[in-house]
Backbone as JSON Lines, residues from 0, in Angstrom:
{"i":0,"aa":"M","n":[195.03,15.33,-11.67],"ca":[195.2,15.77,-13.02],"c":[193.91,15.72,-13.79]}
{"i":1,"aa":"S","n":[193.23,14.69,-13.78],"ca":[192.03,14.63,-14.58],"c":[190.89,15.67,-14.14]}
{"i":2,"aa":"N","n":[191.0,16.1,-12.88],"ca":[189.93,17.13,-12.44],"c":[190.28,18.4,-13.06]}
{"i":3,"aa":"I","n":[191.57,18.77,-13.15],"ca":[192.11,20.06,-13.74],"c":[191.6,19.92,-15.23]}
{"i":4,"aa":"K","n":[191.86,18.92,-15.89],"ca":[191.35,18.92,-17.2],"c":[189.91,18.85,-17.48]}
{"i":5,"aa":"K","n":[189.18,18.31,-16.53],"ca":[187.69,18.43,-16.63],"c":[187.29,19.93,-16.5]}
{"i":6,"aa":"E","n":[187.88,20.77,-15.63],"ca":[187.72,22.14,-15.42],"c":[187.98,22.92,-16.73]}
{"i":7,"aa":"L","n":[189.17,22.39,-17.43],"ca":[189.43,22.95,-18.66],"c":[188.52,22.82,-19.84]}
{"i":8,"aa":"V","n":[187.94,21.51,-19.8],"ca":[186.84,21.37,-20.59],"c":[185.65,22.27,-20.43]}
{"i":9,"aa":"K","n":[185.33,22.19,-19.21],"ca":[184.09,23.13,-18.72],"c":[184.22,24.62,-19.24]}
{"i":10,"aa":"Y","n":[185.4,25.14,-18.82],"ca":[185.6,26.5,-19.18],"c":[185.9,26.8,-20.71]}
{"i":11,"aa":"A","n":[186.47,25.75,-21.38],"ca":[186.5,25.83,-22.89],"c":[185.2,26.01,-23.44]}
{"i":12,"aa":"R","n":[184.28,25.22,-23.11],"ca":[182.88,25.31,-23.63],"c":[182.14,26.52,-23.28]}
{"i":13,"aa":"L","n":[182.44,26.96,-22.11],"ca":[181.75,28.27,-21.58],"c":[182.32,29.31,-22.5]}
{"i":14,"aa":"I","n":[183.56,29.34,-22.7],"ca":[184.1,30.43,-23.59],"c":[183.61,30.45,-24.92]}
{"i":15,"aa":"A","n":[183.43,29.23,-25.46],"ca":[182.83,29.16,-26.89],"c":[181.48,29.59,-26.82]}
{"i":16,"aa":"K","n":[180.66,29.15,-25.92],"ca":[179.21,29.49,-25.75],"c":[179.13,30.95,-25.52]}
{"i":17,"aa":"A","n":[180.02,31.64,-24.84],"ca":[179.93,33.17,-24.67],"c":[180.28,33.99,-25.88]}
{"i":18,"aa":"G","n":[180.78,33.21,-26.93],"ca":[181.01,33.8,-28.16],"c":[182.48,34.69,-28.17]}
{"i":19,"aa":"F","n":[183.34,34.17,-27.18],"ca":[184.7,34.82,-27.15],"c":[185.68,34.29,-28.24]}
{"i":20,"aa":"V","n":[185.27,33.21,-28.79],"ca":[186.16,32.54,-29.91],"c":[185.31,31.85,-30.93]}
{"i":21,"aa":"I","n":[185.91,31.53,-32.05],"ca":[185.27,30.8,-33.08],"c":[186.29,29.6,-33.55]}
{"i":22,"aa":"G","n":[185.79,28.56,-33.95],"ca":[186.69,27.53,-34.44],"c":[187.84,27.3,-33.47]}
{"i":23,"aa":"T","n":[189.02,27.35,-33.93],"ca":[190.26,26.85,-33.06],"c":[190.82,28.12,-32.52]}
{"i":24,"aa":"G","n":[190.25,29.19,-32.58],"ca":[190.82,30.37,-31.92],"c":[190.7,30.3,-30.52]}
{"i":25,"aa":"G","n":[191.58,31.1,-29.8],"ca":[191.62,31.33,-28.44],"c":[192.21,30.18,-27.65]}
{"i":26,"aa":"N","n":[192.63,30.26,-26.47],"ca":[193.18,29.12,-25.74],"c":[193.07,29.44,-24.32]}
{"i":27,"aa":"I","n":[193.09,28.44,-23.46],"ca":[193.15,28.46,-22.05],"c":[194.11,27.45,-21.43]}
{"i":28,"aa":"S","n":[194.54,27.78,-20.14],"ca":[195.55,26.96,-19.43],"c":[195.23,27.04,-17.95]}
{"i":29,"aa":"A","n":[195.72,26.1,-17.14],"ca":[195.54,25.95,-15.85],"c":[196.7,25.25,-15.27]}
{"i":30,"aa":"R","n":[197.09,25.58,-14.05],"ca":[198.4,25.05,-13.42],"c":[197.93,24.34,-12.24]}
{"i":31,"aa":"Y","n":[198.55,23.09,-12.15],"ca":[198.32,22.11,-10.97],"c":[199.91,21.83,-10.41]}
{"i":32,"aa":"K","n":[200.2,22.31,-9.32],"ca":[201.73,22.25,-8.92],"c":[202.46,22.78,-9.86]}
{"i":33,"aa":"D","n":[203.53,21.88,-10.35],"ca":[204.43,22.39,-11.32],"c":[204.09,22.13,-12.87]}
{"i":34,"aa":"I","n":[202.81,21.62,-13.04],"ca":[202.53,21.28,-14.4],"c":[201.35,22.3,-14.88]}
{"i":35,"aa":"V","n":[201.66,22.78,-16.12],"ca":[200.58,23.73,-16.72],"c":[199.99,22.77,-17.83]}
{"i":36,"aa":"Y","n":[198.48,22.85,-17.79],"ca":[197.9,22.21,-18.81],"c":[197.21,23.24,-19.87]}
{"i":37,"aa":"L","n":[197.51,23.19,-21.01],"ca":[196.99,24.14,-21.99],"c":[196.41,23.41,-23.21]}
{"i":38,"aa":"K","n":[195.7,24.16,-24.08],"ca":[195.05,23.79,-25.12],"c":[195.99,23.34,-26.12]}
{"i":39,"aa":"A","n":[195.73,22.17,-26.71],"ca":[196.56,21.66,-27.85],"c":[196.28,22.43,-29.05]}
{"i":40,"aa":"R","n":[197.21,22.4,-30.06],"ca":[197.09,22.97,-31.29],"c":[196.06,22.57,-32.02]}
{"i":41,"aa":"D","n":[195.3,23.18,-32.7],"ca":[194.08,22.99,-33.5],"c":[192.91,22.57,-32.83]}
{"i":42,"aa":"A","n":[192.83,22.53,-31.47],"ca":[191.65,22.01,-30.71],"c":[190.69,23.16,-30.7]}
{"i":43,"aa":"D","n":[189.4,22.7,-30.98],"ca":[188.24,23.62,-30.82],"c":[187.72,23.66,-29.46]}
{"i":44,"aa":"L","n":[187.66,24.95,-28.85],"ca":[187.22,25.04,-27.44],"c":[185.66,24.58,-27.4]}
{"i":45,"aa":"A","n":[184.83,24.72,-28.43],"ca":[183.48,24.39,-28.22],"c":[183.21,22.72,-28.19]}
{"i":46,"aa":"K","n":[184.44,22.02,-28.73],"ca":[184.32,20.62,-28.8],"c":[185.37,19.99,-27.94]}
{"i":47,"aa":"A","n":[186.01,20.78,-27.1],"ca":[187.2,20.23,-26.37],"c":[186.83,19.01,-25.41]}
{"i":48,"aa":"G","n":[187.94,18.25,-25.41],"ca":[187.67,17.04,-24.49],"c":[189.08,16.99,-23.78]}
{"i":49,"aa":"I","n":[189.09,15.98,-22.65],"ca":[190.26,15.95,-21.87],"c":[191.51,15.68,-22.69]}
{"i":50,"aa":"G","n":[191.38,15.0,-23.89],"ca":[192.64,14.85,-24.63],"c":[193.16,15.91,-25.38]}
{"i":51,"aa":"D","n":[192.36,17.19,-25.23],"ca":[192.72,18.44,-26.08],"c":[193.6,19.29,-25.29]}
{"i":52,"aa":"F","n":[194.1,18.82,-24.02],"ca":[195.03,19.62,-23.38],"c":[196.3,18.95,-23.09]}
{"i":53,"aa":"V","n":[197.5,19.64,-23.32],"ca":[198.69,19.11,-23.08],"c":[199.49,19.7,-21.98]}
{"i":54,"aa":"G","n":[200.52,18.93,-21.44],"ca":[201.17,19.29,-20.22],"c":[202.51,19.79,-20.48]}
{"i":55,"aa":"Y","n":[202.84,20.8,-19.51],"ca":[204.26,21.32,-19.62],"c":[204.76,21.41,-18.07]}
{"i":56,"aa":"N","n":[205.96,20.9,-17.85],"ca":[206.46,20.99,-16.44],"c":[207.3,22.22,-16.3]}
{"i":57,"aa":"L","n":[206.76,23.2,-15.46],"ca":[207.44,24.42,-15.28],"c":[208.78,24.2,-14.61]}
{"i":58,"aa":"K","n":[208.89,23.4,-13.64],"ca":[210.02,23.26,-12.89],"c":[211.36,22.63,-13.77]}
{"i":59,"aa":"K","n":[210.72,21.63,-14.49],"ca":[211.83,20.86,-15.32],"c":[211.97,21.52,-16.66]}
{"i":60,"aa":"D","n":[211.16,22.55,-16.94],"ca":[211.2,23.36,-18.26],"c":[211.18,22.51,-19.44]}
{"i":61,"aa":"K","n":[210.07,21.59,-19.4],"ca":[209.98,20.71,-20.63],"c":[208.58,20.18,-20.89]}
{"i":62,"aa":"W","n":[208.16,19.9,-22.06],"ca":[206.88,19.33,-22.31],"c":[206.82,17.84,-21.87]}
{"i":63,"aa":"I","n":[205.72,17.58,-21.24],"ca":[205.35,16.21,-20.89],"c":[204.21,15.49,-21.7]}
{"i":64,"aa":"S","n":[203.94,16.22,-22.91],"ca":[202.85,15.62,-23.81],"c":[203.54,15.45,-25.19]}
{"i":65,"aa":"K","n":[203.24,14.66,-25.93],"ca":[203.64,14.6,-27.41],"c":[202.93,15.41,-28.19]}
{"i":66,"aa":"K","n":[201.69,15.66,-28.1],"ca":[200.76,16.44,-28.93],"c":[201.36,17.92,-28.82]}
{"i":67,"aa":"P","n":[201.38,18.63,-29.98],"ca":[201.93,20.04,-29.92],"c":[200.94,20.94,-29.26]}
{"i":68,"aa":"A","n":[201.29,22.0,-28.62],"ca":[200.58,22.91,-27.82],"c":[200.05,23.99,-28.81]}
{"i":69,"aa":"S","n":[199.15,24.75,-28.27],"ca":[198.45,25.92,-28.98],"c":[199.63,26.91,-29.52]}
{"i":70,"aa":"H","n":[199.25,27.61,-30.53],"ca":[200.34,28.55,-31.06],"c":[200.7,29.59,-30.0]}
{"i":71,"aa":"E","n":[199.96,29.92,-28.93],"ca":[200.17,30.85,-28.13],"c":[200.78,30.26,-26.67]}
{"i":72,"aa":"W","n":[201.39,29.14,-26.7],"ca":[201.91,28.47,-25.63],"c":[202.95,29.43,-24.98]}
{"i":73,"aa":"R","n":[203.72,30.23,-25.56],"ca":[204.69,31.02,-25.01],"c":[203.96,32.04,-24.16]}
{"i":74,"aa":"L","n":[202.85,32.66,-24.59],"ca":[202.01,33.6,-23.94],"c":[201.55,33.13,-22.51]}
{"i":75,"aa":"H","n":[201.11,31.81,-22.56],"ca":[200.49,31.17,-21.29],"c":[201.71,31.03,-20.41]}
{"i":76,"aa":"L","n":[202.79,30.3,-20.84],"ca":[203.89,29.98,-19.98],"c":[204.47,31.23,-19.33]}
{"i":77,"aa":"S","n":[204.6,32.26,-19.99],"ca":[205.09,33.48,-19.59],"c":[204.34,34.1,-18.54]}
{"i":78,"aa":"C","n":[202.93,34.06,-18.49],"ca":[202.11,34.6,-17.51],"c":[202.48,33.69,-16.16]}
{"i":79,"aa":"F","n":[202.46,32.34,-16.22],"ca":[202.84,31.51,-15.12],"c":[204.11,31.86,-14.43]}
{"i":80,"aa":"K","n":[205.1,32.16,-15.33],"ca":[206.52,32.37,-14.76],"c":[206.41,33.79,-14.15]}
{"i":81,"aa":"A","n":[205.69,34.61,-14.62],"ca":[205.58,36.12,-14.1],"c":[204.76,36.17,-12.77]}
{"i":82,"aa":"R","n":[203.81,35.23,-12.65],"ca":[203.0,35.4,-11.52],"c":[202.68,34.03,-10.93]}
{"i":83,"aa":"P","n":[203.59,33.73,-9.98],"ca":[203.39,32.44,-9.16],"c":[202.14,32.34,-8.43]}
{"i":84,"aa":"D","n":[201.33,33.32,-8.28],"ca":[200.13,33.5,-7.56],"c":[198.83,32.99,-8.32]}
{"i":85,"aa":"I","n":[199.1,32.88,-9.84],"ca":[198.03,32.56,-10.46],"c":[197.99,31.12,-10.82]}
{"i":86,"aa":"Y","n":[196.82,30.62,-11.17],"ca":[196.6,29.08,-11.62],"c":[195.9,29.13,-12.87]}
{"i":87,"aa":"A","n":[195.36,30.17,-13.51],"ca":[194.69,29.98,-14.78],"c":[194.95,31.23,-15.57]}
{"i":88,"aa":"V","n":[195.01,30.98,-16.95],"ca":[195.3,32.07,-17.99],"c":[194.26,31.77,-19.08]}
{"i":89,"aa":"I","n":[193.51,32.7,-19.36],"ca":[192.52,32.64,-20.61],"c":[192.9,33.84,-21.64]}
{"i":90,"aa":"H","n":[193.02,33.31,-22.95],"ca":[193.4,34.09,-24.02],"c":[192.21,34.04,-25.06]}
{"i":91,"aa":"V","n":[191.4,35.03,-25.25],"ca":[190.2,34.93,-26.11],"c":[190.04,36.1,-26.99]}
{"i":92,"aa":"H","n":[189.2,36.1,-27.91],"ca":[189.15,37.33,-28.82],"c":[187.63,37.85,-28.74]}
{"i":93,"aa":"P","n":[187.15,38.44,-27.69],"ca":[185.88,38.91,-27.52],"c":[185.52,40.01,-28.46]}
{"i":94,"aa":"P","n":[184.48,40.07,-29.21],"ca":[184.25,40.98,-30.21],"c":[183.98,42.42,-29.7]}
{"i":95,"aa":"L","n":[183.38,42.66,-28.69],"ca":[183.04,43.97,-28.22],"c":[184.39,44.53,-27.7]}
{"i":96,"aa":"V","n":[185.33,43.88,-27.03],"ca":[186.4,44.36,-26.69],"c":[187.42,44.85,-27.88]}
{"i":97,"aa":"L","n":[187.22,43.97,-28.92],"ca":[187.91,44.31,-30.22],"c":[187.35,45.4,-30.89]}
{"i":98,"aa":"A","n":[186.02,45.76,-30.69],"ca":[185.47,46.93,-31.27],"c":[185.67,48.24,-30.54]}
{"i":99,"aa":"L","n":[186.48,48.28,-29.46],"ca":[186.8,49.46,-28.91],"c":[187.79,50.19,-29.72]}
{"i":100,"aa":"P","n":[187.84,51.59,-29.56],"ca":[188.72,52.45,-30.3],"c":[190.1,51.9,-30.06]}
{"i":101,"aa":"T","n":[190.9,52.03,-31.23],"ca":[192.33,51.59,-31.07],"c":[193.28,52.48,-30.41]}
{"i":102,"aa":"N","n":[192.86,53.56,-29.99],"ca":[193.71,54.76,-29.4],"c":[193.68,54.63,-28.01]}
{"i":103,"aa":"I","n":[192.89,53.72,-27.38],"ca":[192.76,53.45,-25.89],"c":[194.2,52.83,-25.45]}
{"i":104,"aa":"R","n":[194.83,53.46,-24.4],"ca":[196.1,52.86,-23.96],"c":[195.9,52.11,-22.65]}
{"i":105,"aa":"I","n":[194.94,52.46,-21.78],"ca":[194.73,51.81,-20.57],"c":[193.4,52.07,-20.17]}
{"i":106,"aa":"I","n":[192.74,51.06,-19.64],"ca":[191.37,51.13,-19.09],"c":[191.32,51.06,-17.53]}
{"i":107,"aa":"K","n":[190.69,52.18,-16.85],"ca":[190.72,52.12,-15.41],"c":[189.47,51.31,-15.12]}
{"i":108,"aa":"P","n":[189.6,50.73,-13.9],"ca":[188.39,49.84,-13.41],"c":[187.41,50.69,-12.78]}
{"i":109,"aa":"D","n":[186.87,51.79,-13.51],"ca":[185.79,52.65,-13.03],"c":[184.49,51.82,-12.91]}
{"i":110,"aa":"Y","n":[184.31,51.15,-13.97],"ca":[182.94,50.42,-14.01],"c":[182.87,49.43,-12.88]}
{"i":111,"aa":"Y","n":[181.71,49.2,-12.28],"ca":[181.48,48.46,-11.11],"c":[182.1,46.98,-11.27]}
{"i":112,"aa":"E","n":[181.71,46.27,-12.37],"ca":[182.05,44.99,-12.51],"c":[183.49,44.78,-12.7]}
{"i":113,"aa":"L","n":[184.24,45.76,-13.25],"ca":[185.59,45.64,-13.29],"c":[186.33,45.82,-12.0]}
{"i":114,"aa":"K","n":[185.62,46.75,-11.25],"ca":[186.36,46.99,-9.71],"c":[186.1,45.75,-9.05]}
{"i":115,"aa":"A","n":[185.03,44.98,-9.13],"ca":[184.61,44.0,-8.34],"c":[185.34,42.62,-8.88]}
{"i":116,"aa":"T","n":[185.7,42.59,-10.14],"ca":[186.41,41.32,-10.69],"c":[187.89,41.55,-11.03]}
{"i":117,"aa":"V","n":[188.14,42.4,-11.8],"ca":[189.47,42.58,-12.33],"c":[190.36,43.25,-11.46]}
{"i":118,"aa":"K","n":[189.88,44.39,-10.7],"ca":[190.6,44.96,-9.54],"c":[191.83,45.74,-9.99]}
{"i":119,"aa":"T","n":[192.25,45.76,-11.17],"ca":[193.41,46.49,-11.68],"c":[193.07,47.27,-13.02]}
{"i":120,"aa":"D","n":[194.11,48.24,-13.13],"ca":[193.89,48.82,-14.56],"c":[194.23,47.78,-15.6]}
{"i":121,"aa":"I","n":[193.64,48.05,-16.67],"ca":[193.73,46.98,-17.82],"c":[194.5,47.85,-19.01]}
{"i":122,"aa":"P","n":[195.82,47.43,-19.17],"ca":[196.66,47.98,-20.2],"c":[196.34,47.39,-21.42]}
{"i":123,"aa":"V","n":[196.55,48.27,-22.54],"ca":[196.33,47.74,-23.81],"c":[197.78,47.67,-24.55]}
{"i":124,"aa":"I","n":[198.08,46.5,-24.98],"ca":[199.41,46.18,-25.57],"c":[199.34,46.28,-27.03]}
{"i":125,"aa":"K","n":[200.39,47.01,-27.6],"ca":[200.48,47.42,-29.03],"c":[200.37,46.06,-29.83]}
{"i":126,"aa":"D","n":[199.99,46.37,-30.96],"ca":[199.73,45.09,-32.0],"c":[201.1,44.36,-32.28]}
{"i":127,"aa":"L","n":[201.21,43.13,-31.77],"ca":[202.31,42.35,-31.89],"c":[202.02,41.01,-32.69]}
{"i":128,"aa":"P","n":[202.82,40.38,-33.25],"ca":[202.44,39.25,-34.01],"c":[202.16,37.99,-33.08]}
{"i":129,"aa":"A","n":[201.05,37.36,-33.42],"ca":[200.64,36.43,-32.56],"c":[201.57,35.06,-32.49]}
{"i":130,"aa":"G","n":[201.7,34.53,-31.35],"ca":[202.35,33.25,-30.98],"c":[203.85,33.68,-30.8]}
{"i":131,"aa":"T","n":[204.23,34.85,-30.91],"ca":[205.74,35.22,-30.79],"c":[206.24,35.37,-29.4]}
{"i":132,"aa":"K","n":[207.44,35.25,-29.22],"ca":[208.08,35.41,-27.9],"c":[207.94,36.96,-27.54]}
{"i":133,"aa":"Q","n":[207.95,37.93,-28.64],"ca":[207.75,39.34,-28.33],"c":[206.34,39.56,-27.7]}
{"i":134,"aa":"L","n":[205.36,38.96,-28.17],"ca":[203.96,39.06,-27.58],"c":[204.03,38.49,-26.25]}
{"i":135,"aa":"A","n":[204.42,37.31,-25.92],"ca":[204.53,36.69,-24.69],"c":[205.43,37.53,-23.67]}
{"i":136,"aa":"D","n":[206.54,38.14,-24.1],"ca":[207.24,39.05,-23.15],"c":[206.51,40.28,-22.73]}
{"i":137,"aa":"A","n":[205.72,40.85,-23.77],"ca":[204.92,42.09,-23.62],"c":[203.81,41.75,-22.55]}
{"i":138,"aa":"V","n":[203.16,40.68,-22.69],"ca":[202.13,40.23,-21.85],"c":[202.69,39.95,-20.37]}
{"i":139,"aa":"A","n":[203.73,39.18,-20.4],"ca":[204.23,38.9,-19.06],"c":[204.76,40.08,-18.33]}
{"i":140,"aa":"K","n":[205.25,41.14,-18.95],"ca":[205.68,42.39,-18.35],"c":[204.39,43.14,-17.71]}
{"i":141,"aa":"N","n":[203.46,43.14,-18.48],"ca":[202.29,43.78,-17.98],"c":[201.25,42.97,-16.97]}
{"i":142,"aa":"I","n":[201.31,41.62,-17.01],"ca":[200.56,40.82,-16.2],"c":[201.09,40.66,-14.78]}
{"i":143,"aa":"K","n":[202.42,41.09,-14.69],"ca":[202.99,41.09,-13.23],"c":[202.2,42.0,-12.43]}
{"i":144,"aa":"K","n":[201.66,43.1,-12.89],"ca":[200.93,44.17,-12.02],"c":[199.45,44.07,-12.42]}
{"i":145,"aa":"H","n":[198.96,43.33,-13.4],"ca":[197.51,43.49,-13.78],"c":[196.97,42.14,-13.92]}
{"i":146,"aa":"N","n":[195.61,42.13,-13.71],"ca":[194.98,40.83,-13.89],"c":[194.26,40.59,-15.37]}
{"i":147,"aa":"A","n":[194.41,41.55,-16.11],"ca":[193.89,41.6,-17.47],"c":[194.75,42.49,-18.37]}
{"i":148,"aa":"V","n":[194.87,42.05,-19.63],"ca":[195.38,43.01,-20.61],"c":[194.73,42.82,-21.92]}
{"i":149,"aa":"I","n":[194.66,43.95,-22.73],"ca":[194.02,43.84,-23.89],"c":[195.12,43.86,-25.02]}
{"i":150,"aa":"L","n":[195.01,42.93,-25.92],"ca":[196.05,42.92,-27.02],"c":[195.36,43.65,-28.25]}
{"i":151,"aa":"K","n":[195.94,44.7,-28.65],"ca":[195.3,45.56,-29.79],"c":[195.18,44.8,-31.01]}
{"i":152,"aa":"N","n":[194.04,44.75,-31.47],"ca":[193.55,44.14,-32.75],"c":[193.7,42.66,-32.57]}
{"i":153,"aa":"H","n":[193.69,42.0,-31.37],"ca":[193.79,40.65,-31.16],"c":[192.97,40.03,-30.38]}
{"i":154,"aa":"G","n":[192.85,40.51,-28.99],"ca":[192.06,39.86,-28.05],"c":[192.44,40.39,-26.61]}
{"i":155,"aa":"I","n":[192.2,39.39,-25.64],"ca":[192.44,39.84,-24.14],"c":[193.23,38.61,-23.64]}
{"i":156,"aa":"V","n":[193.9,38.8,-22.5],"ca":[194.39,37.96,-21.64],"c":[193.97,38.18,-20.13]}
{"i":157,"aa":"T","n":[193.38,37.23,-19.59],"ca":[193.0,37.33,-18.12],"c":[193.61,36.21,-17.33]}
{"i":158,"aa":"V","n":[193.77,36.58,-16.17],"ca":[194.43,35.47,-15.25],"c":[193.62,35.45,-13.95]}
{"i":159,"aa":"G","n":[193.87,34.38,-13.14],"ca":[193.07,34.1,-11.93],"c":[193.64,33.22,-11.09]}
{"i":160,"aa":"E","n":[193.12,33.01,-9.92],"ca":[193.48,31.88,-8.92],"c":[192.97,30.76,-9.43]}
{"i":161,"aa":"D","n":[191.96,30.66,-10.33],"ca":[191.28,29.57,-10.91],"c":[190.6,29.95,-12.31]}
{"i":162,"aa":"L","n":[190.19,29.08,-12.81],"ca":[189.59,29.28,-14.21],"c":[188.36,30.1,-14.17]}
{"i":163,"aa":"E","n":[187.63,29.82,-12.97],"ca":[186.37,30.69,-12.9],"c":[186.79,32.13,-12.7]}
{"i":164,"aa":"E","n":[187.65,32.39,-11.89],"ca":[188.06,33.83,-11.83],"c":[188.7,34.52,-13.14]}
{"i":165,"aa":"A","n":[189.42,33.75,-13.92],"ca":[190.0,34.24,-15.13],"c":[188.74,34.46,-16.06]}
{"i":166,"aa":"F","n":[187.78,33.48,-16.08],"ca":[186.56,33.64,-16.99],"c":[185.71,34.73,-16.67]}
{"i":167,"aa":"V","n":[185.41,35.08,-15.35],"ca":[184.71,36.01,-14.99],"c":[185.32,37.45,-15.33]}
{"i":168,"aa":"R","n":[186.56,37.46,-15.27],"ca":[187.33,38.74,-15.54],"c":[187.13,38.95,-17.12]}
{"i":169,"aa":"A","n":[187.2,37.92,-17.96],"ca":[186.92,38.03,-19.41],"c":[185.49,38.53,-19.57]}
{"i":170,"aa":"E","n":[184.57,37.9,-18.9],"ca":[183.16,38.34,-19.11],"c":[182.96,39.78,-18.76]}
{"i":171,"aa":"A","n":[183.79,40.27,-17.57],"ca":[183.46,41.65,-17.16],"c":[184.04,42.65,-18.3]}
{"i":172,"aa":"L","n":[185.18,42.24,-18.93],"ca":[185.75,43.02,-19.85],"c":[184.86,43.21,-21.17]}
{"i":173,"aa":"E","n":[184.18,42.12,-21.5],"ca":[183.4,42.19,-22.52],"c":[182.2,43.05,-22.17]}
{"i":174,"aa":"R","n":[181.52,42.91,-21.04],"ca":[180.43,43.63,-20.66],"c":[180.82,45.3,-20.65]}
{"i":175,"aa":"M","n":[182.01,45.5,-19.93],"ca":[182.47,46.91,-20.02],"c":[182.54,47.43,-21.45]}
{"i":176,"aa":"S","n":[183.02,46.66,-22.33],"ca":[183.17,47.09,-23.6],"c":[181.84,47.51,-24.35]}
{"i":177,"aa":"L","n":[180.78,46.69,-23.93],"ca":[179.35,47.0,-24.46],"c":[179.04,48.37,-23.82]}
{"i":178,"aa":"V","n":[179.19,48.39,-22.49],"ca":[178.76,49.71,-21.95],"c":[179.42,50.92,-22.62]}
{"i":179,"aa":"L","n":[180.76,50.82,-22.81],"ca":[181.61,51.83,-23.46],"c":[180.91,52.17,-24.86]}
{"i":180,"aa":"I","n":[180.83,51.18,-25.61],"ca":[180.25,51.4,-26.95],"c":[178.84,51.89,-26.93]}
{"i":181,"aa":"L","n":[177.84,51.48,-26.01],"ca":[176.69,52.18,-25.99],"c":[176.78,53.62,-25.51]}
{"i":182,"aa":"R","n":[177.56,53.93,-24.56],"ca":[177.75,55.3,-24.16],"c":[178.1,56.13,-25.31]}
{"i":183,"aa":"F","n":[179.1,55.68,-26.11],"ca":[179.67,56.38,-27.3],"c":[178.18,56.73,-28.23]}
{"i":184,"aa":"L","n":[177.53,55.54,-28.38],"ca":[176.42,55.72,-29.45],"c":[175.5,56.65,-28.79]}
{"i":185,"aa":"V","n":[175.18,56.71,-27.54],"ca":[174.24,57.64,-26.91],"c":[174.74,59.16,-27.15]}
{"i":186,"aa":"K","n":[176.0,59.29,-27.06],"ca":[176.61,60.55,-27.15],"c":[176.59,61.1,-28.62]}
{"i":187,"aa":"S","n":[176.49,60.2,-29.61],"ca":[176.65,60.55,-31.03],"c":[175.47,61.34,-31.48]}
């Protein structure tokens, strides 16, 4: 258990250092057997410590921590329930992805780094209220067949076999967004 929390701390800080979140925004989770550990409410990823992650038992369908979980706990749990093959979920707000035109509905992994990391199309989910069951259900529906989704006007969700894979997928989405924006500027 402590190793998974150490990994969560490591990637929480990498996410903050990458500029994918500010303050208490964004959240991450990882699964170990039947337990999902996710960011506690109001925890700052840049300053996260082992105590900033709370546990949820998927098999027993109950919290094992007294501290409240992140506002987006439904989103994380819905991903793990939809995909038993994943062990990590990252939800962040990368600025370049958010700068993409809002009329995009799906991104094909034509860009080399997306082919190598994300490996699936990246659907864009319509603007839904943060922290809601409605958003969690929409993400779960799409994450069943995709390794990343964009939440319109909100952020992204990436999943993986571990935190490293989910993080690299988030990085690839942000780099791809920079490329798309630069291509647009060059054409203008």
